[in-house]
Residue, then its C-alpha position, 0 to 999 in steps of 0.5 A: x250856555x254852550x256858546x259861552x263854554x265853547x268860547x271859554x274852550x277856544x280862549x283856553x286852548x289858544x292861551x295854552x298854544x300860546x304859553x307853550x310857544x313862549x316857553x320854548x322860546x324862553x328856553x323852558x324846554x320841557x315845560x313849553x313841551x308838555x304844554x304844546x303837547x297838552x294843546x295840540x291834544x285838545x285841539x285835536x279833541x275839538x277838530x274830531x268833533x269831541x268836546x275838549x276840555x269842557x265836556x257835557x256831562x248831564x247824560x252820563x249823570x242820568x240813572x240807567x244803563x250808560x248808552x254812547x252817543 
């Protein structure tokens, strides 16, 4: 399940990045910049070791005091 989640995340990020570039090429500057900014933000989160789009929230749903891991 974890591999499928990472694969889906990577596909969504690359499709978003490609969509932003296509929007810029087709003259949709504002939409292209917004989509590119989102894609780059997600790439930075993934590069830092974060979850990106699909963050596992199971630990947050446990009862008790929350911990940072």
